[in-house]
C-alpha positions as CSV (number, residue, x, y, z in Angstrom):
1,M,0.7,22.0,-13.5
2,A,-1.7,19.5,-11.5
3,N,-5.4,18.2,-11.6
4,Y,-7.4,16.4,-9.5
5,I,-10.9,15.4,-9.5
6,L,-13.8,15.5,-7.6
7,K,-15.1,12.4,-6.0
8,E,-18.5,11.0,-3.9
9,M,-18.7,8.3,-1.5
10,N,-20.9,7.0,1.0
11,D,-20.3,8.7,4.2
12,L,-18.9,6.0,7.3
13,K,-19.8,8.2,10.1
14,K,-23.0,9.1,8.9
15,V,-25.6,6.7,7.5
16,G,-27.0,7.8,4.5
17,K,-24.9,11.1,3.9
18,R,-22.4,11.1,0.7
19,I,-18.7,12.8,1.2
20,V,-16.9,14.5,-1.2
21,Y,-13.3,14.6,-1.6
22,P,-10.4,15.9,-3.8
23,K,-8.4,13.4,-5.1
24,M,-4.8,13.8,-7.3
25,E,-5.0,12.9,-11.2
26,T,-1.2,11.2,-11.4
27,F,0.1,11.1,-14.6
28,S,3.3,9.1,-14.7
29,Q,5.0,7.5,-12.3
30,M,8.9,8.2,-12.5
31,S,11.9,5.9,-12.3
32,L,14.8,5.7,-11.5
33,D,16.4,6.8,-15.0
34,N,13.4,9.7,-15.4
35,M,15.1,10.7,-11.8
36,V,18.7,11.2,-13.2
37,K,17.2,12.5,-16.6
38,Y,15.3,15.2,-14.8
39,I,17.7,15.9,-12.5
40,R,21.1,16.8,-15.3
41,E,18.4,18.7,-17.9
42,K,18.0,21.2,-14.6
43,G,21.7,22.1,-14.4
44,S,23.7,19.4,-12.0
45,P,27.1,19.8,-12.8
46,F,27.3,15.8,-12.0
47,A,27.8,13.1,-14.2
48,P,24.0,10.2,-14.6
49,A,26.7,8.3,-13.2
50,A,27.9,10.0,-9.9
51,I,23.7,11.4,-9.5
52,R,22.3,7.1,-10.1
53,G,25.7,6.2,-7.1
54,V,24.1,9.0,-5.0
55,V,20.8,7.0,-4.8
56,E,21.7,3.9,-5.3
57,T,24.3,4.7,-1.4
58,L,22.1,6.2,0.0
59,L,19.0,2.7,-0.4
60,D,22.2,0.8,1.1
61,A,22.8,3.6,4.3
62,T,19.5,3.7,4.8
63,T,18.9,-0.4,4.6
64,D,21.2,-0.8,7.4
65,W,20.4,1.8,9.7
66,L,16.4,1.1,9.4
67,S,17.9,-3.5,9.8
68,N,19.1,-2.2,12.8
69,G,16.3,0.2,14.6
70,H,17.1,3.4,14.0
71,T,15.1,5.9,12.6
72,I,15.6,8.3,9.8
73,K,15.7,12.0,10.1
74,I,16.7,14.4,7.1
75,D,16.7,17.4,7.1
76,G,13.0,19.3,5.2
77,L,11.8,15.9,4.6
78,G,11.2,13.9,6.9
79,T,11.2,10.8,8.9
80,F,11.6,7.3,8.3
81,S,10.8,4.3,10.4
82,L,9.6,0.6,10.3
83,S,6.2,-1.3,10.9
84,L,6.3,-4.4,12.1
85,Q,3.9,-7.3,12.4
86,F,3.9,-11.6,13.3
87,A,5.5,-13.3,10.6
88,D,3.5,-16.9,11.9
89,D,-0.6,-17.7,12.2
90,K,-0.5,-17.3,15.5
91,G,-3.2,-16.0,17.0
92,A,-2.6,-12.4,19.1
93,E,-5.0,-12.5,21.8
94,L,-2.5,-12.5,25.1
95,K,-4.8,-15.3,27.3
96,N,-3.4,-13.9,30.5
97,D,-0.4,-11.4,32.2
98,S,1.4,-13.8,34.1
99,D,1.6,-15.9,30.2
100,G,3.3,-13.4,28.4
101,M,3.5,-14.1,23.9
102,P,4.6,-17.5,22.8
103,Y,7.8,-17.5,21.0
104,R,6.7,-15.4,17.4
105,R,8.4,-15.2,14.2
106,V,8.3,-11.1,13.6
107,E,9.5,-9.9,9.8
108,V,9.2,-6.0,8.6
109,K,5.7,-5.0,7.3
110,T,6.8,-1.8,6.1
111,L,7.9,1.1,5.7
112,N,6.4,4.6,6.9
113,F,7.0,7.9,6.1
114,R,5.8,11.5,8.2
115,P,7.7,14.6,6.0
116,A,8.6,17.3,7.9
117,K,6.4,19.8,8.3
118,E,8.4,22.3,5.7
119,Y,8.4,20.3,3.3
120,V,5.4,19.7,2.9
121,D,4.6,23.6,3.3
122,R,6.6,23.6,0.7
123,L,4.9,20.9,-2.0
124,R,1.9,23.3,-0.7
125,R,3.3,25.9,-2.8
126,A,4.7,24.7,-5.7
127,T,1.8,22.4,-6.3
128,D,-0.5,24.0,-8.6
129,L,-4.3,22.4,-9.1
130,T,-6.8,22.8,-12.2
131,R,-9.5,20.2,-11.4
132,S,-9.9,18.2,-14.6
133,E,-13.1,17.2,-15.3
134,R,-16.5,19.1,-14.2
135,G,-19.0,17.1,-11.9
136,V,-19.0,14.5,-9.6
137,K,-17.1,11.4,-10.1
138,K,-19.1,8.6,-8.0
139,V,-17.1,6.0,-6.5
140,R,-18.5,2.9,-7.8
141,K,-21.2,0.7,-5.6
142,M,-19.1,-2.8,-4.2
143,C,-21.9,-5.4,-5.3
144,Y,-20.8,-7.3,-2.8
145,T,-20.0,-7.2,0.7
146,K,-16.9,-8.0,2.2
147,V,-17.8,-11.2,3.5
148,E,-19.0,-12.2,0.6
149,R,-15.5,-11.3,-1.9
150,R,-14.1,-13.5,0.3
151,E,-16.2,-16.2,0.0
152,R,-16.6,-16.0,-3.7
153,A,-12.4,-16.1,-3.4
154,V,-12.5,-19.1,-1.5
155,C,-14.6,-20.5,-3.7
156,Y,-13.1,-19.4,-7.0
157,I,-9.4,-20.8,-5.4
158,G,-11.3,-24.0,-4.3
159,K,-12.7,-24.9,-8.2
160,H,-9.3,-23.9,-10.0
161,G,-6.5,-23.8,-7.0
162,F,-5.3,-20.3,-6.4
163,I,-6.3,-16.7,-8.0
164,T,-5.2,-13.4,-9.4
165,L,-5.9,-10.2,-8.5
166,N,-6.9,-10.0,-12.0
167,E,-9.4,-12.4,-10.9
168,Y,-10.2,-10.8,-7.6
169,V,-11.4,-8.2,-10.2
170,M,-13.2,-9.6,-12.3
171,I,-15.6,-12.0,-9.6
172,N,-15.9,-9.1,-7.3
173,N,-16.4,-6.4,-9.5
174,V,-13.5,-3.9,-7.8
175,S,-10.9,-2.0,-9.0
176,R,-7.4,-3.1,-8.7
177,A,-6.0,-0.8,-6.1
178,F,-9.1,-2.0,-3.0
179,A,-9.0,-5.5,-4.8
180,S,-4.8,-5.6,-3.8
181,H,-5.2,-4.0,-0.3
182,E,-8.4,-6.5,0.3
183,L,-6.5,-9.8,-0.2
184,N,-3.2,-8.6,1.0
185,E,-5.4,-8.1,4.7
186,F,-7.6,-11.6,4.1
187,T,-4.1,-12.7,3.7
188,R,-3.3,-11.2,7.1
189,D,-6.0,-12.0,8.9
190,T,-5.4,-15.0,10.8
191,Q,-8.3,-16.5,11.1
192,C,-8.7,-16.4,7.3
193,R,-7.3,-19.7,4.9
194,I,-6.4,-17.5,1.9
195,R,-2.3,-17.0,1.5
196,A,0.0,-15.0,-0.8
197,R,2.6,-16.5,-3.0
198,G,5.0,-15.3,-5.8
199,R,5.6,-12.1,-6.3
200,A,4.0,-9.6,-8.5
201,P,3.9,-9.4,-11.2
202,H,3.2,-13.6,-11.2
203,K,1.6,-14.1,-7.9
204,V,-1.5,-15.4,-6.6
205,W,-3.3,-16.5,-3.4
206,E,-5.0,-19.7,-2.9
207,L,-5.5,-21.9,0.4
208,S,-3.7,-22.8,3.6
209,P,-3.7,-26.2,4.0
210,T,-4.4,-25.4,8.0
211,G,-6.8,-22.5,9.9
212,L,-9.7,-22.4,10.4
213,N,-12.5,-22.4,7.4
214,L,-14.6,-19.5,6.0
């Protein structure tokens, strides 16, 4: 059985209107070890090492195929494909049709997954939803605009040299998920000087030496 909560937020299409939407209440995140144990407990004839080996082999195979320009369709599950992005600070504007784009460095942005209809139908039939709490939970109101949050981050970085995810959350009064999404959005913006350094959980954001001032 799964739980859901109702959330309320401003309607982005109609000023002054508010909308309510359901959101899944997540209990935990299943790891590979948990998955292997679960498959064994469901009566699989394969040893844990064999199950893990199949998963790791699948990861290797999908990496090979996707990185060589293929998409992957697994019947009953869905289709996987790569999404790309420019990996430099040059603008995306095409100056004129005859010149085309100058040399650009391109990298993988993310992995797209489009679930098969039969898999979504299977999830719909298997999921028994129960409301976990009464009333409607309001989405917290933003204390600052996007531009103000960015400027506050720039000022903080200018004073301390860098900003962490938790510090961005603290100075702008937003959730960790929202902060992560917005900081990553800033790093993709060629007009913004905020750039990421390192990897989670030690990832920080700093100002690049070049670019436009905010």
